[in-house]
VOBA-1610 file (N, C-alpha, C; in pm, whole numbers, padded with zeros to 5 digits, always signed):
BEGIN
Met+09776+11323+13606Met+09869+11348+13511Met+09967+11406+13566Pro+10057+11388+13663Pro+10199+11502+13735Pro+10259+11562+13683Leu+10226+11676+13657Leu+10213+11837+13554Leu+10383+11796+13582Arg+10485+11782+13640Arg+10585+11804+13661Arg+10699+11715+13566Ile+10585+11563+13509Ile+10610+11589+13350Ile+10731+11635+13242Leu+10602+11785+13226Leu+10605+11876+13092Leu+10730+11946+13192Ala+10768+11905+13304Ala+10896+12021+13351Ala+11011+12021+13230Ala+11019+11902+13155Ala+11136+11851+13098Ala+11117+11892+12966Arg+11202+11941+12958Arg+11213+12004+12803Arg+11194+11929+12643Asn+11290+11859+12674Asn+11249+11775+12603Asn+11107+11638+12527Val+11027+11653+12680Val+10918+11567+12663Val+10815+11684+12640Ala+10809+11794+12712Ala+10746+11906+12642Ala+10736+11946+12513Gly+10828+11944+12415Gly+10888+11980+12329Gly+10854+11883+12233Ala+10851+11737+12277Ala+10876+11634+12184Ala+10690+11591+12162Asn+10596+11648+12270Asn+10504+11618+12312Asn+10377+11685+12182Leu+10445+11833+12183Leu+10391+11981+12112Leu+10455+11897+11988Val+10575+11864+11969Val+10587+11829+11784Val+10480+11727+11775Gln+10434+11598+11848Gln+10372+11484+11858Gln+10244+11563+11814Val+10207+11645+11892Val+10046+11727+11795Val+10043+11757+11676Leu+10127+11829+11695Leu+10118+11862+11484Leu+10217+11832+11447Gly+10273+11725+11434Gly+10267+11662+11275Gly+10155+11565+11272Ser+10095+11485+11377Ser+09983+11378+11347Ser+09891+11434+11296Val+09855+11588+11322Val+09767+11662+11230Val+09771+11662+11075Gly+09949+11587+11002Gly+09965+11590+10902Gly+09935+11442+10868Met+09907+11349+10918Met+09903+11161+10908Met+09816+11172+10881Phe+09780+11268+10964Phe+09620+11188+11026Phe+09504+11289+10911Gly+09541+11426+10894Gly+09475+11450+10797Gly+09525+11422+10650Met+09625+11367+10618Met+09624+11284+10434Met+09569+11140+10460Ser+09549+11090+10614Ser+09556+10947+10562Ser+09379+11020+10567Phe+09276+11071+10599Phe+09175+11020+10610Phe+09080+11144+10489Leu+09148+11266+10480Leu+09094+11386+10372Leu+09183+11320+10264Gly+09300+11258+10252Gly+09386+11167+10154Gly+09248+11109+10111Ser+09179+10975+10131Ser+09144+10927+10116Ser+09000+11003+10046Leu+08913+11108+10085Leu+08842+11157+10020Leu+08826+11206+09951Tyr+08956+11268+09928Tyr+09050+11292+09783Tyr+09004+11229+09640Leu+09117+11123+09651Leu+09116+11040+09622Leu+08970+10955+09502Arg+08836+10956+09656Arg+08752+10883+09583Arg+08678+11020+09566Arg+08644+11148+09562Arg+08558+11216+09525Arg+08627+11316+09375Val+08737+11320+09419Val+08776+11422+09280Val+08918+11324+09201Phe+08965+11212+09285Phe+09043+11127+09120Phe+08913+10962+09124Gly+08834+10999+09141Gly+08723+10862+09145Gly+08792+10738+09163Tyr+08898+10667+09276Tyr+08913+10583+09268Tyr+08811+10522+09371Asp+08800+10391+09353Asp+08672+10327+09395Asp+08765+10288+09590Pro+08725+10167+09667Pro+08818+10156+09830Pro+08898+10097+09827Leu+08895+09961+09693Leu+08996+09898+09672Leu+09115+09977+09642Gln+09141+10076+09497Gln+09250+10119+09473Gln+09272+10247+09615Ile+09216+10327+09670Ile+09271+10347+09757Ile+09298+10302+09908Gly+09259+10167+09921Gly+09388+10130+09988Gly+09493+10099+09953Leu+09493+10024+09842Leu+09632+09989+09753Leu+09717+10115+09716Ala+09680+10255+09699Ala+09728+10430+09682Ala+09792+10397+09808Phe+09773+10352+09898Phe+09848+10423+10078Phe+09882+10309+10063Leu+09900+10147+10073Leu+09980+10044+10069Leu+10136+10124+10068Pro+10175+10206+09989Pro+10313+10233+10032Pro+10380+10323+10118Val+10264+10407+10207Val+10245+10448+10368Val+10316+10328+10457Ala+10239+10271+10484Ala+10284+10150+10546Ala+10337+10079+10507Val+10421+10032+10417Val+10571+09981+10360Val+10658+10014+10370Val+10687+10158+10333Val+10810+10216+10383Val+10797+10282+10492Met+10689+10318+10555Met+10724+10326+10677Met+10756+10227+10785Gly+10694+10135+10788Gly+10727+09990+10845Gly+10822+10017+10799Val+10921+09940+10724Val+11090+09881+10693Val+11158+09962+10719Leu+11158+10167+10762Leu+11239+10231+10792Leu+11242+10218+10948Ser+11127+10227+10988Ser+11098+10216+11178Ser+11140+10059+11226Val+11150+09979+11161Val+11184+09835+11214Val+11329+09843+11144Arg+11426+09870+11075Arg+11540+09843+11027Arg+11592+09933+11014Tyr+11552+10080+10965Tyr+11681+10163+10953Tyr+11706+10267+11066Thr+11564+10306+11102Thr+11562+10451+11154Thr+11656+10410+11310Asp+11699+10349+11412Asp+11754+10332+11480Asp+11910+10315+11393Arg+11932+10276+11333Arg+12076+10338+11244Arg+12111+10464+11198Leu+12061+10500+11176Leu+12056+10625+11145Leu+12055+10740+11270Ala+11912+10696+11346Ala+11934+10790+11494Ala+12059+10771+11535Leu+12094+10621+11521Leu+12250+10610+11623Leu+12419+10672+11527Arg+12367+10724+11394Arg+12447+10816+11357Arg+12458+10928+11385Phe+12343+10988+11292Phe+12300+11135+11306Phe+12228+11200+11476Gly+12206+11104+11538Gly+12102+11132+11633Gly+11923+11177+11590Ala+11854+11140+11678Ala+11735+11146+11709Ala+11707+11233+11652Arg+11690+11403+11715Arg+11628+11540+11673Arg+11662+11520+11506Ala+11773+11470+11432Ala+11836+11497+11323Ala+11694+11429+11220Met+11726+11309+11277Met+11623+11185+11217Met+11479+11272+11227Met+11436+11274+11340Met+11257+11359+11359Met+11208+11505+11243Ile+11313+11575+11246Ile+11344+11677+11151Ile+11325+11593+11012Ser+11364+11538+10985Ser+11417+11529+10806Ser+11274+11434+10809Gly+11225+11382+10894Gly+11062+11313+10851Gly+10996+11437+10904Leu+10975+11506+10947Leu+10874+11615+10948Leu+10874+11695+10800Met+10992+11719+10737Met+11039+11774+10640Met+10978+11718+10532Leu+10985+11540+10502Leu+10927+11469+10389Leu+10781+11480+10428Ile+10742+11490+10534Ile+10547+11441+10528Ile+10548+11598+10468Gly+10646+11704+10528Gly+10589+11851+10481Gly+10571+11844+10328Ala+10672+11771+10293Ala+10683+11740+10149Ala+10602+11636+10084Gly+10537+11575+10122Gly+10413+11509+10119Gly+10256+11633+10068Leu+10265+11641+10212Leu+10129+11749+10185Leu+10154+11837+10124Ala+10201+11896+10097Ala+10228+12015+09950Ala+10241+12002+09813Leu+10309+11840+09789Leu+10296+11780+09663Leu+10161+11770+09654Phe+10059+11673+09747Phe+09922+11623+09709Phe+09863+11736+09706Ala+09923+11920+09787Ala+09794+11978+09761Ala+09797+12053+09618Ile+09914+11980+09548Ile+09891+12049+09368Ile+09879+11991+09275Val+09913+11864+09343Val+09914+11805+09231Val+09717+11753+09124Pro+09796+11758+09016Pro+09683+11824+08886Pro+09574+11689+08906Ala+09428+11726+08999Ala+09323+11598+08996Ala+09322+11555+08827Gly+09316+11408+08887Gly+09324+11294+08780Gly+09398+11259+08705Val+09551+11275+08732Val+09668+11234+08683Val+09697+11136+08762Gly+09796+11070+08631Gly+09764+10922+08656Gly+09882+10937+08819Tyr+09825+10744+08885Tyr+09890+10733+09001Tyr+10011+10739+09000Leu+10114+10704+08925Leu+10243+10710+08921Leu+10310+10789+08941Pro+10291+10912+08863Pro+10337+11007+08843Pro+10279+11105+08932Gly+10177+11105+08980Gly+10079+11189+09101Gly+10039+11165+09216Val+10032+11041+09265Val+10010+11027+09446Val+10116+10965+09455Phe+10181+10806+09404Phe+10282+10709+09466Phe+10391+10805+09515Pro+10396+10931+09505Pro+10541+10998+09532Pro+10486+11074+09667Val+10356+11108+09679Val+10318+11122+09794Val+10362+11038+09876Met+10244+10930+09840Met+10235+10832+09943Met+10399+10793+10012Thr+10474+10800+09887Thr+10577+10723+09961Thr+10721+10841+10065Leu+10666+11007+09986Leu+10739+11065+10124Leu+10659+11096+10200Ala+10528+11052+10243Ala+10476+11071+10381Ala+10532+10891+10460Gly+10504+10796+10362Gly+10555+10725+10468Gly+10747+10721+10505Ala+10808+10743+10394Ala+10928+10778+10455Ala+10946+10876+10612Gly+10853+10943+10575Gly+10902+11063+10678Gly+10812+10991+10795Ala+10698+10916+10829Ala+10643+10919+10918Ala+10790+10759+11002Gly+10809+10696+10923Gly+10965+10606+10962Gly+11035+10657+11046Leu+11085+10767+10964Leu+11177+10850+11058Leu+11116+10963+11165Cys+11070+10990+11180Cys+10970+11120+11235Cys+10988+11030+11413Phe+10857+10957+11334Phe+10837+10895+11526Phe+10868+10872+11598Pro+10931+10702+11542Pro+11018+10668+11640Pro+11083+10724+11665Ala+11200+10835+11591Ala+11232+10925+11655Ala+11232+11027+11777Leu+11127+11040+11713Leu+11016+11106+11834Leu+11026+11039+11970Met+10980+10966+12026Met+10968+10891+12118Met+11088+10884+12224Ala+11190+10861+12095Ala+11319+10884+12200Ala+11328+10976+12251Leu+11282+11090+12159Leu+11348+11245+12238Leu+11235+11222+12345Ala+11137+11253+12363Ala+11056+11219+12449Ala+11083+11111+12599Met+11140+10994+12528Met+11180+10941+12644Met+11320+10968+12692Ser+11434+11022+12609Ser+11531+11156+12722Ser+11545+11175+12774Gly+11392+11250+12781Gly+11400+11366+12869Gly+11326+11358+13059Ala+11258+11208+13051Ala+11183+11187+13159Ala+11290+11060+13246Thr+11264+11150+13348Thr+11360+11003+13482Thr+11331+10865+13447Ala+11357+10716+13513Ala+11348+10664+13508Ala+11255+10656+13569Glu+11199+10671+13699Glu+11054+10628+13753Glu+10924+10723+13639Asp+10966+10797+13629Asp+10866+10922+13472Asp+10882+10797+13402Ala+10945+10696+13294Ala+10926+10685+13188Ala+10842+10590+13110Gly+10736+10546+13210Gly+10589+10520+13130Gly+10485+10617+13109Leu+10531+10697+13202Leu+10412+10801+13186Leu+10426+10881+13069Ala+10575+10910+13056Ala+10643+10941+12948Ala+10575+10910+12785Ser+10587+10758+12808Ser+10592+10683+12678Ser+10397+10674+12666Gly+10320+10694+12759Gly+10221+10655+12782Gly+10162+10845+12692Leu+10236+10934+12747Leu+10190+11107+12729Leu+10197+11114+12563Val+10302+11104+12542Val+10337+11121+12418Val+10228+10987+12322Asn+10242+10925+12353Asn+10111+10833+12258Asn+09982+10932+12278Thr+09964+10988+12374Thr+09796+11079+12382Thr+09818+11158+12334Thr+09877+11238+12341Thr+09867+11383+12228Thr+09893+11370+12125Gly+09937+11198+12055Gly+09933+11179+11915Gly+09788+11202+11907Gln+09741+11089+11937Gln+09582+11065+11938Gln+09469+11203+11963Ile+09555+11246+12047Ile+09440+11432+12073Ile+09453+11494+11943Gly+09587+11479+11894Gly+09655+11605+11826Gly+09588+11550+11707Gly+09573+11383+11643Gly+09494+11415+11494Gly+09366+11409+11515Ala+09343+11424+11599Ala+09158+11380+11607Ala+09107+11510+11611Leu+09196+11631+11762Leu+09137+11787+11688Leu+09174+11836+11580Gly+09291+11806+11535Gly+09373+11839+11390Gly+09236+11799+11274Leu+09190+11674+11245Leu+09124+11607+11146Leu+09026+11718+11158Ala+08966+11728+11290Ala+08817+11802+11289Ala+08809+11915+11246Val+08905+12004+11230Val+08964+12162+11205Val+08969+12183+11068Leu+09087+12072+11021Leu+09085+12049+10863Leu+08925+12026+10798Ala+08855+11881+10823Ala+08732+11824+10741Ala+08644+11941+10794Thr+08701+12041+10915Thr+08526+12193+10864Thr+08594+12289+10795Val+08781+12349+10771Val+08797+12432+10720Val+08762+12349+10587Ser+08797+12238+10543Ser+08779+12174+10402Ser+08594+12193+10337Ala+08525+12129+10450Ala+08365+12173+10380Ala+08310+12312+10365Gly+08381+12374+10440Gly+08376+12568+10411Gly+08421+12604+10314Arg+08537+12570+10254Arg+08590+12616+10179Arg+08530+12537+10047Thr+08477+12443+10022Thr+08366+12392+09980Thr+08245+12467+09887Ser+08195+12462+10032Ser+08056+12519+10014Ser+08074+12689+09948Ala+08196+12761+09945Ala+08167+12842+09984Ala+08264+12870+09847Leu+08305+12769+09767Leu+08333+12814+09614Leu+08162+12695+09547Leu+08081+12653+09606Leu+07996+12605+09540Leu+07949+12763+09562Ala+07892+12849+09686Ala+07806+12924+09640Ala+07816+13006+09527Arg+07945+13040+09479Arg+08020+13087+09443Arg+07953+13076+09217His+07876+12972+09217His+07917+12887+09119His+07988+12829+09073Ala+08114+12744+09186Ala+08210+12674+09079Ala+08184+12486+09043Ala+08205+12461+08952Ala+08218+12316+08967Ala+08182+12259+09033Ala+08105+12130+09096Ala+08162+12078+09218Ala+08288+12019+09234Pro+08329+11963+09136Pro+08504+11896+09121Pro+08552+12010+09150Ala+08539+12120+09075Ala+08652+12272+09151Ala+08640+12290+09269Ala+08541+12281+09333Ala+08483+12294+09453Ala+08517+12214+09571Leu+08533+12108+09541Leu+08579+12002+09582Leu+08755+11996+09600Thr+08819+12003+09513Thr+08946+12008+09532Thr+09012+12134+09555Gly+08904+12248+09585Gly+08961+12361+09631Gly+08949+12370+09815Gly+08869+12281+09848Gly+08820+12235+10000Gly+08956+12213+10037Tyr+08962+12019+09967Tyr+09104+11959+10016Tyr+09205+12050+09991Arg+09210+12115+09881Arg+09437+12141+09886Arg+09462+12270+09973Leu+09274+12324+10089Leu+09295+12461+10180Leu+09386+12328+10271Ala+09253+12228+10298Ala+09318+12140+10416Ala+09498+12156+10446Phe+09493+12076+10317Phe+09664+12009+10265Phe+09727+12159+10366Trp+09723+12247+10256Trp+09797+12367+10325Trp+09780+12363+10402Ile+09681+12343+10534Ile+09693+12390+10647Ile+09781+12283+10751Ala+09742+12206+10703Ala+09797+12086+10799Ala+10012+12079+10698Phe+09988+12172+10611Phe+10156+12165+10558Phe+10244+12272+10693Ala+10137+12378+10689Ala+10198+12491+10765Ala+10220+12446+10903Leu+10129+12347+10956Leu+10159+12255+11121Leu+10269+12229+11110Val+10335+12120+10988Val+10416+12024+11031Val+10512+12132+11021Val+10537+12269+10901Val+10621+12337+10947Val+10645+12389+11080Ala+10521+12439+11160Ala+10515+12476+11282Ala+10577+12344+11376Ala+10618+12287+11333Ala+10620+12119+11432Ala+10786+12143+11428Ile+10840+12169+11316Ile+10993+12205+11224Ile+11086+12277+11372Gly+10981+12381+11376Gly+11067+12483+11420Gly+11028+12481+11564Val+10947+12443+11617Val+10953+12356+11766Val+11055+12304+11787Ser+11069+12160+11742Ser+11187+12087+11685Ser+11345+12153+11673Val+11358+12296+11627Val+11438+12338+11660Val+11482+12433+11764Ala+11435+12493+11828Ala+11392+12587+11907Ala+11411+12509+12056Val+11302+12391+12068Val+11304+12380+12202Val+11381+12205+12197Leu+11401+12179+12114Leu+11465+12001+12117Leu+11583+11996+12182Arg+11678+11950+12277Arg+11749+11985+12243Arg+11859+11831+12197Pro+11940+11794+12109Pro+11996+11649+12082Pro+12007+11622+12186Thr+12024+11476+12202Thr+12035+11350+12258Thr+12159+11261+12168Pro+12295+11224+12316Pro+12381+11152+12241Pro+12332+11072+12184Ala+12368+11049+12017Ala+12355+10897+11901Ala+12313+10823+11962Arg+12418+10747+12043Arg+12400+10607+12049Arg+12307+10587+12152Ala+12244+10680+12278Ala+12115+10706+12352Ala+12018+10685+12265Ala+12019+10805+12203Ala+11889+10792+12115Ala+11864+10668+12025Ala+11919+10643+11959Ala+11907+10489+11921Ala+11845+10368+11996Asp+11963+10330+12168Asp+11908+10285+12217Asp+11701+10293+12204Asp+11702+10412+12215Asp+11514+10436+12300Asp+11463+10418+12156Val+11507+10411+12084Val+11441+10381+11943Val+11374+10236+11915Thr+11450+10161+11963Thr+11475+10074+11954Thr+11427+09966+12086Glu+11423+10021+12147Glu+11379+09948+12306Glu+11190+09917+12268Pro+11180+09756+12320Pro+11060+09684+12260Pro+10946+09776+12274Gly+10964+09875+12430Gly+10859+09927+12505Gly+10792+10047+12385Leu+10881+10097+12340Leu+10875+10221+12217Leu+10821+10165+12071Arg+10760+10094+12015Arg+10742+10042+11946Arg+10601+10130+11913Pro+10496+10136+11993Pro+10362+10199+11951Pro+10399+10360+11896Ala+10493+10403+11841Ala+10550+10517+11857Ala+10445+10485+11621Ala+10493+10370+11622Ala+10501+10434+11417Ala+10366+10354+11476Glu+10303+10340+11564Glu+10098+10267+11533Glu+10030+10396+11593Val+10113+10496+11650Val+10053+10640+11608Val+10055+10707+11482Ala+10193+10735+11372Ala+10199+10775+11311Ala+10073+10700+11235Ser+10056+10562+11230Ser+09914+10519+11079Ser+09809+10536+11120
//
């Protein structure tokens, strides 16, 4: 990979945001599934249905509305708004009481995560592409997708390790198994939340706003649709 691509401020910043933001989404998907199984007692079908709002809301927003909102408010504003919603979902997941019903406890988390991803990741792709030259457009697109996969994989490994370590420490203190599991998962969610907050900080400090119409054109370009797939 030619390192000149990272000299563009928006390209480098967007890829860093992609790494940090992907940790939140991957962490919620994987650890959230384990949390619902081992703490809430959901079976596999219930877990799949529990996560359905994420896919539905994310798909509807990214296909029908994110481009229009980016046209009006700009891609950076949409990305920051999406990250805030993802962070809110993670924080809510970390404090929702174990065993609470789906609608009051889990459904709001999934809705926030889906809305955040639907707003954030297509706009993030547009920002990454806005900083690349025409000859580097394909490279910039491939890079931001790759950093999302790398960030998600590394982040998930760290979150799973931290969660397991916290659970083991609580069990060693003779905590009940459900309480120990809850403590481990919640710590992982808070760490993911902190990384999403860091992504918001990078967005504000590093990324430069792009003209709203140009950003929306990038969001709706067919070749850039994989950004939503990275979020899922």
